[in-house]
TORKOL-146777 format. One record per atom (N, C-alpha, C): residue number from 0; residue in one letter; atom name; x, y, z. Coordinates in steps of 0.2 Angstrom, whole numbers. Each point is the difference from the previous one (the first is absolute). Layout:
<nodes>
+-----+------+------+-------+-------+-------+
|  nr | rest | atom |    xx |    yy |    zz |
+-----+------+------+-------+-------+-------+
| NUM |    A |   CA |     X |     Y |     Z |
...
+-----+------+------+-------+-------+-------+
</nodes>
This chain:
<nodes>
+-----+------+------+-------+-------+-------+
|  nr | rest | atom |    xx |    yy |    zz |
+-----+------+------+-------+-------+-------+
|   0 |    M |    N |   -28 |    55 |    -1 |
|   0 |    M |   CA |     7 |     0 |    -7 |
|   0 |    M |    C |    -3 |    -5 |    -5 |
|   1 |    K |    N |     1 |     1 |    -7 |
|   1 |    K |   CA |    -3 |    -2 |    -7 |
|   1 |    K |    C |     9 |    -5 |    -1 |
|   2 |    I |    N |    -4 |    -5 |    -2 |
|   2 |    I |   CA |     6 |    -6 |    -4 |
|   2 |    I |    C |    -4 |     3 |    -7 |
|   3 |    N |    N |    10 |     1 |    -5 |
|   3 |    N |   CA |    -2 |     1 |    -8 |
|   3 |    N |    C |    -1 |    -5 |    -6 |
|   4 |    K |    N |     3 |    -6 |     5 |
|   4 |    K |   CA |     2 |    -6 |    -7 |
|   4 |    K |    C |    -2 |    -6 |     4 |
|   5 |    I |    N |     1 |    -3 |    -5 |
|   5 |    I |   CA |    -3 |    -8 |     3 |
|   5 |    I |    C |     5 |    -3 |     4 |
|   6 |    A |    N |     0 |    -5 |     5 |
|   6 |    A |   CA |     6 |    -1 |     2 |
|   6 |    A |    C |    -5 |    -8 |     5 |
|   7 |    K |    N |     6 |    -8 |    -1 |
|   7 |    K |   CA |    -1 |    -5 |     3 |
|   7 |    K |    C |     3 |    -1 |     5 |
|   8 |    A |    N |     0 |    -5 |     6 |
|   8 |    A |   CA |     4 |    -5 |     6 |
|   8 |    A |    C |    -3 |    -5 |     0 |
|   9 |    G |    N |     4 |    -5 |     0 |
|   9 |    G |   CA |    -4 |    -6 |     3 |
|   9 |    G |    C |     1 |    -3 |    -7 |
|  10 |    T |    N |    -1 |    -8 |     2 |
|  10 |    T |   CA |     0 |    -7 |    -4 |
|  10 |    T |    C |    -9 |    -3 |    -1 |
|  11 |    L |    N |     1 |    -5 |    -4 |
|  11 |    L |   CA |    -6 |    -3 |     0 |
|  11 |    L |    C |     3 |    -6 |     4 |
|  12 |    E |    N |     6 |    -4 |     4 |
|  12 |    E |   CA |     2 |    -4 |     2 |
|  12 |    E |    C |    -7 |    -3 |     6 |
|  13 |    S |    N |     3 |    -6 |     2 |
|  13 |    S |   CA |    -5 |     0 |     6 |
|  13 |    S |    C |     1 |     3 |     8 |
|  14 |    N |    N |    -4 |     4 |     4 |
|  14 |    N |   CA |    -1 |     3 |     6 |
|  14 |    N |    C |     4 |     7 |    -1 |
|  15 |    D |    N |    -1 |     4 |    -8 |
|  15 |    D |   CA |     1 |     5 |    -2 |
|  15 |    D |    C |    -4 |     6 |    -2 |
|  16 |    I |    N |    -1 |     4 |    -4 |
|  16 |    I |   CA |    -6 |     4 |    -1 |
|  16 |    I |    C |     3 |     5 |    -7 |
|  17 |    L |    N |    -1 |     1 |    -6 |
|  17 |    L |   CA |    -1 |     5 |    -2 |
|  17 |    L |    C |    -1 |     7 |    -2 |
|  18 |    I |    N |     2 |     4 |     3 |
|  18 |    I |   CA |    -3 |     6 |     0 |
|  18 |    I |    C |     1 |     6 |    -6 |
|  19 |    M |    N |    -6 |     2 |    -4 |
|  19 |    M |   CA |     3 |     5 |    -7 |
|  19 |    M |    C |    -5 |     6 |     4 |
|  20 |    V |    N |     3 |     5 |     2 |
|  20 |    V |   CA |    -3 |     5 |    -1 |
|  20 |    V |    C |     1 |     4 |    -7 |
|  21 |    L |    N |    -7 |     6 |     1 |
|  21 |    L |   CA |    -1 |     5 |    -6 |
|  21 |    L |    C |    -2 |     5 |     0 |
|  22 |    P |    N |     1 |     6 |    -4 |
|  22 |    P |   CA |    -5 |     6 |     2 |
|  22 |    P |    C |    -6 |    -3 |     0 |
|  23 |    N |    N |    -4 |     5 |     4 |
|  23 |    N |   CA |    -6 |     1 |    -3 |
|  23 |    N |    C |    -5 |     6 |    -3 |
|  24 |    E |    N |     1 |    -1 |    -4 |
|  24 |    E |   CA |    -4 |     8 |    -3 |
|  24 |    E |    C |    -9 |     1 |     0 |
|  25 |    S |    N |    -1 |    -6 |     5 |
|  25 |    S |   CA |    -7 |     2 |    -1 |
|  25 |    S |    C |     0 |     2 |    10 |
|  26 |    H |    N |     4 |     0 |     5 |
|  26 |    H |   CA |     2 |     2 |     3 |
|  26 |    H |    C |    -1 |    -2 |     8 |
|  27 |    G |    N |     2 |    -1 |     4 |
|  27 |    G |   CA |     1 |    -6 |     5 |
|  27 |    G |    C |     4 |    -5 |     2 |
|  28 |    V |    N |    -3 |    -5 |     2 |
|  28 |    V |   CA |     4 |    -7 |     3 |
|  28 |    V |    C |    -6 |    -5 |    -3 |
|  29 |    K |    N |     5 |    -3 |    -5 |
|  29 |    K |   CA |    -5 |    -9 |    -4 |
|  29 |    K |    C |     4 |    -3 |     0 |
|  30 |    I |    N |     0 |    -8 |     6 |
|  30 |    I |   CA |     3 |    -4 |     0 |
|  30 |    I |    C |    -4 |    -5 |    -4 |
|  31 |    E |    N |     3 |    -5 |    -2 |
|  31 |    E |   CA |     0 |    -7 |    -4 |
|  31 |    E |    C |     3 |    -5 |     3 |
|  32 |    I |    N |    -5 |    -5 |     0 |
|  32 |    I |   CA |     4 |    -7 |     4 |
|  32 |    I |    C |    -1 |    -6 |    -2 |
|  33 |    E |    N |     5 |    -3 |    -3 |
|  33 |    E |   CA |    -2 |    -5 |    -2 |
|  33 |    E |    C |     4 |    -6 |     6 |
|  34 |    S |    N |    -3 |    -6 |     3 |
|  34 |    S |   CA |     1 |    -4 |     5 |
|  34 |    S |    C |     1 |    -5 |     2 |
|  35 |    I |    N |     4 |    -7 |     0 |
|  35 |    I |   CA |    -2 |    -5 |     0 |
|  35 |    I |    C |    -3 |    -2 |     7 |
|  36 |    V |    N |    -1 |     7 |     6 |
|  36 |    V |   CA |    -4 |    -1 |     6 |
|  36 |    V |    C |    -5 |     5 |    -2 |
|  37 |    M |    N |    -1 |     1 |    -5 |
|  37 |    M |   CA |    -4 |     7 |     1 |
|  37 |    M |    C |    -9 |    -3 |     8 |
|  38 |    N |    N |    -3 |    -5 |    -3 |
|  38 |    N |   CA |    -5 |    -1 |     7 |
|  38 |    N |    C |     4 |     2 |     7 |
|  39 |    Q |    N |     2 |    -5 |     0 |
|  39 |    Q |   CA |     6 |     3 |     6 |
|  39 |    Q |    C |     2 |     6 |     4 |
|  40 |    F |    N |     4 |     4 |    -6 |
|  40 |    F |   CA |     3 |     4 |     3 |
|  40 |    F |    C |     2 |     7 |    -3 |
|  41 |    G |    N |    -7 |     0 |    -6 |
|  41 |    G |   CA |     0 |     4 |    -3 |
|  41 |    G |    C |     1 |    10 |     1 |
|  42 |    K |    N |    -2 |    -3 |     6 |
|  42 |    K |   CA |    -5 |     7 |     6 |
|  42 |    K |    C |     8 |     4 |     1 |
|  43 |    Q |    N |     3 |    -3 |     5 |
|  43 |    Q |   CA |     6 |    -1 |     3 |
|  43 |    Q |    C |     6 |     3 |    -7 |
|  44 |    I |    N |    -1 |    -3 |    -7 |
|  44 |    I |   CA |     5 |     2 |    -2 |
|  44 |    I |    C |    -1 |     6 |    -1 |
|  45 |    E |    N |    -7 |     1 |    -3 |
|  45 |    E |   CA |    -2 |     7 |    -4 |
|  45 |    E |    C |     2 |     4 |     7 |
|  46 |    A |    N |    -1 |     1 |     8 |
|  46 |    A |   CA |     1 |     4 |     3 |
|  46 |    A |    C |     9 |    -1 |     1 |
|  47 |    A |    N |     4 |    -4 |    -2 |
|  47 |    A |   CA |     7 |     1 |     4 |
|  47 |    A |    C |     0 |     6 |    -6 |
|  48 |    I |    N |     0 |    -1 |    -7 |
|  48 |    I |   CA |     0 |     4 |    -7 |
|  48 |    I |    C |     1 |     9 |     3 |
|  49 |    M |    N |    -9 |    -1 |     1 |
|  49 |    M |   CA |    -1 |     6 |     1 |
|  49 |    M |    C |     3 |     4 |     8 |
|  50 |    D |    N |    -1 |    -3 |     3 |
|  50 |    D |   CA |     6 |     2 |     7 |
|  50 |    D |    C |     6 |     2 |    -3 |
|  51 |    Q |    N |     4 |    -3 |    -3 |
|  51 |    Q |   CA |     5 |     2 |    -2 |
|  51 |    Q |    C |     0 |     7 |    -6 |
|  52 |    I |    N |    -3 |     1 |    -3 |
|  52 |    I |   CA |     1 |     5 |    -6 |
|  52 |    I |    C |    -4 |     5 |     3 |
|  53 |    K |    N |    -3 |     1 |     8 |
|  53 |    K |   CA |    -3 |     5 |     3 |
|  53 |    K |    C |     6 |     2 |     5 |
|  54 |    K |    N |     6 |    -5 |     1 |
|  54 |    K |   CA |     5 |     2 |     6 |
|  54 |    K |    C |     5 |     5 |    -5 |
|  55 |    M |    N |     0 |    -2 |    -6 |
|  55 |    M |   CA |     5 |     1 |    -5 |
|  55 |    M |    C |     0 |     8 |    -1 |
|  56 |    K |    N |   -12 |     2 |     0 |
|  56 |    K |   CA |    -1 |     4 |    -3 |
|  56 |    K |    C |    -2 |     0 |    -8 |
|  57 |    I |    N |    -1 |    -3 |    -2 |
|  57 |    I |   CA |     0 |    -1 |    -8 |
|  57 |    I |    C |   -10 |     3 |    -2 |
|  58 |    E |    N |     4 |     2 |    -5 |
|  58 |    E |   CA |   -10 |     1 |    -2 |
|  58 |    E |    C |     2 |    -1 |    -7 |
|  59 |    D |    N |    -9 |    -3 |    -5 |
|  59 |    D |   CA |    -3 |     0 |    -7 |
|  59 |    D |    C |     7 |    -7 |    -1 |
|  60 |    I |    N |    -2 |    -5 |     1 |
|  60 |    I |   CA |     4 |    -6 |     1 |
|  60 |    I |    C |    -2 |    -3 |    -4 |
|  61 |    K |    N |    -1 |    -7 |    -4 |
|  61 |    K |   CA |    -2 |    -5 |    -1 |
|  61 |    K |    C |     6 |    -6 |     3 |
|  62 |    V |    N |    -2 |    -6 |     2 |
|  62 |    V |   CA |     6 |    -4 |     3 |
|  62 |    V |    C |    -6 |    -6 |    -5 |
|  63 |    K |    N |     5 |    -6 |    -2 |
|  63 |    K |   CA |    -1 |    -8 |    -3 |
|  63 |    K |    C |     1 |     0 |     6 |
|  64 |    A |    N |    -3 |    -7 |     2 |
|  64 |    A |   CA |     4 |    -6 |     5 |
|  64 |    A |    C |     0 |    -7 |    -3 |
|  65 |    Q |    N |     3 |    -3 |    -1 |
|  65 |    Q |   CA |     3 |    -8 |    -1 |
|  65 |    Q |    C |     2 |    -2 |     7 |
|  66 |    D |    N |    -5 |    -6 |     2 |
|  66 |    D |   CA |     4 |     0 |     8 |
|  66 |    D |    C |     1 |    -8 |    -3 |
|  67 |    K |    N |     5 |    -3 |     4 |
|  67 |    K |   CA |     1 |    -8 |     2 |
|  67 |    K |    C |     1 |    -1 |     5 |
|  68 |    G |    N |    -5 |     1 |     5 |
|  68 |    G |   CA |     2 |    -1 |     9 |
|  68 |    G |    C |     3 |     4 |     2 |
|  69 |    A |    N |     1 |     6 |    -2 |
|  69 |    A |   CA |     5 |     3 |     4 |
|  69 |    A |    C |    -2 |     1 |     7 |
|  70 |    L |    N |     5 |     3 |     3 |
|  70 |    L |   CA |    -1 |     3 |     9 |
|  70 |    L |    C |    -1 |     7 |    -3 |
|  71 |    D |    N |    -2 |     1 |    10 |
|  71 |    D |   CA |    -3 |     7 |    -1 |
|  71 |    D |    C |     6 |     6 |     0 |
|  72 |    Y |    N |     7 |    -4 |     2 |
|  72 |    Y |   CA |     5 |     6 |    -1 |
|  72 |    Y |    C |     2 |     1 |    -9 |
|  73 |    T |    N |     0 |    -6 |    -1 |
|  73 |    T |   CA |     3 |    -1 |    -7 |
|  73 |    T |    C |    -6 |     4 |    -5 |
|  74 |    I |    N |    -6 |    -1 |     2 |
|  74 |    I |   CA |    -5 |     6 |    -4 |
|  74 |    I |    C |     5 |    10 |     0 |
|  75 |    R |    N |     1 |    -2 |     7 |
|  75 |    R |   CA |     0 |     9 |     2 |
|  75 |    R |    C |     5 |     1 |    -3 |
|  76 |    S |    N |     6 |    -3 |    -1 |
|  76 |    S |   CA |     7 |     1 |    -4 |
|  76 |    S |    C |    -1 |    -2 |    -7 |
|  77 |    R |    N |    -2 |    -2 |    -3 |
|  77 |    R |   CA |    -1 |     1 |    -6 |
|  77 |    R |    C |    -4 |     5 |    -2 |
|  78 |    V |    N |    -7 |     4 |     5 |
|  78 |    V |   CA |    -2 |     5 |    -2 |
|  78 |    V |    C |     6 |     5 |     0 |
|  79 |    Q |    N |     5 |     1 |     5 |
|  79 |    Q |   CA |     4 |     7 |     2 |
|  79 |    Q |    C |     3 |     1 |    -8 |
|  80 |    T |    N |     2 |    -9 |    -1 |
|  80 |    T |   CA |     9 |     2 |    -7 |
|  80 |    T |    C |    -4 |     3 |    -3 |
|  81 |    A |    N |    -8 |    -4 |    -5 |
|  81 |    A |   CA |    -4 |     3 |    -6 |
|  81 |    A |    C |     2 |     7 |     4 |
|  82 |    V |    N |    -4 |     3 |     3 |
|  82 |    V |   CA |    -3 |     7 |     0 |
|  82 |    V |    C |     7 |     2 |     0 |
|  83 |    E |    N |     7 |    -1 |     4 |
|  83 |    E |   CA |     8 |     4 |    -2 |
|  83 |    E |    C |     1 |     2 |    -7 |
|  84 |    R |    N |    -2 |    -7 |    -3 |
|  84 |    R |   CA |     5 |    -2 |    -7 |
|  84 |    R |    C |    -5 |     6 |    -3 |
|  85 |    A |    N |    -5 |     1 |     1 |
|  85 |    A |   CA |    -7 |     4 |    -5 |
|  85 |    A |    C |     1 |     8 |     2 |
|  86 |    L |    N |     4 |     2 |     7 |
|  86 |    L |   CA |     2 |     3 |    -1 |
|  86 |    L |    C |     7 |     6 |    -1 |
|  87 |    K |    N |     3 |    -4 |    -3 |
|  87 |    K |   CA |     8 |     1 |    -4 |
|  87 |    K |    C |    -1 |     3 |    -4 |
+-----+------+------+-------+-------+-------+
</nodes>
């Protein structure tokens, strides 16, 4: 599946993450992450985002994430919500 529009989910509050998804015109999945814990958990954040996108079978998507220390389940749910909003 491909998304058709820009959508967001989450907040910039402590222990949350703001996810914005956009159609990727250059094809494939592109992830941009800004995080206060990037050095410690950057790879895990990226893996959680990528895993959720793969589970939802989404193609040609750009994900921008602004993390404030969100846990794994929060990251996954925010990605899912943003993608569902972009598919409507």
